[in-house]
N, C-alpha and C positions, 0 to 999 in steps of 0.2 A: 516391209514399206507395203502400207495397202494398195490396194489395186486403185487406179484413177477413175472415176466415174465418168458417166457420157454426160455432158450438160451442154446445153444452149451457150451461146454467146452473152446474152443479158443475164443468164443466173451466174457464169462467170464474173462479169463485173460487178454484179450485186456482193457476191461473196468477196471480191477483192476491195470493195469498198467498206464492206464490215472490217476489214482487215487494215483499214486505214489509208488506202488509196483513193485518190480523188481523179476525177474523169478530166484532162485536160483540154483535149480536143477530140472530135471525132470527122472524120472525113471519107465519106461512102460508106462501107460496113467496116471499117476499123476503127475501134477506139481506143485511146491513149488515155493511159492511166498513170501516176508518178505519186510516189512516196518517198522523200527524203532524196537520197541518191538512187534509189531504184525506180526503173520507168519499165512498162512493159505494152505492148500492143495485144489487143483481144479482137479477133474478129467476130463479127456481130451476126454469127450463122446459126442456122437452126440447131445443128450438132458440130461440136468441135471434136475434132480427132484426136485420140489419146496422145498420139505423139506431139501434136501441135499444144495442148494443154500441157503437156509436160515440160516443152520449151517454155511456155508462158510463165510456168511456175518457178523455172530456172532464172528467166530473167528477173522476174519480181524478188527472187530471194526467198520464196514461201515453200514451207514443206508441203507435203501431201496431205500429212496429218491436219495441220492449219487449214488448209483450205477445205477439207472435208469437215471440219468443223465449223466453218464459216459459212458453208453452203446450208446448215441447218438451223 
């Protein structure tokens, strides 16, 4: 499994949107995304910690490889 990259909240949202997620709502600095039965909450911070990013990807049902591919 490749190492998780350090990304900002907006970069993570863009990558998840490329994977088919849509923004449902935003309250404060947290963006809620949904795709079919999967949903996730992304903090819109300057830098997301790797543990938080791992939890987001687990919630979303997205592998690390898929996420890294969607980033580029």
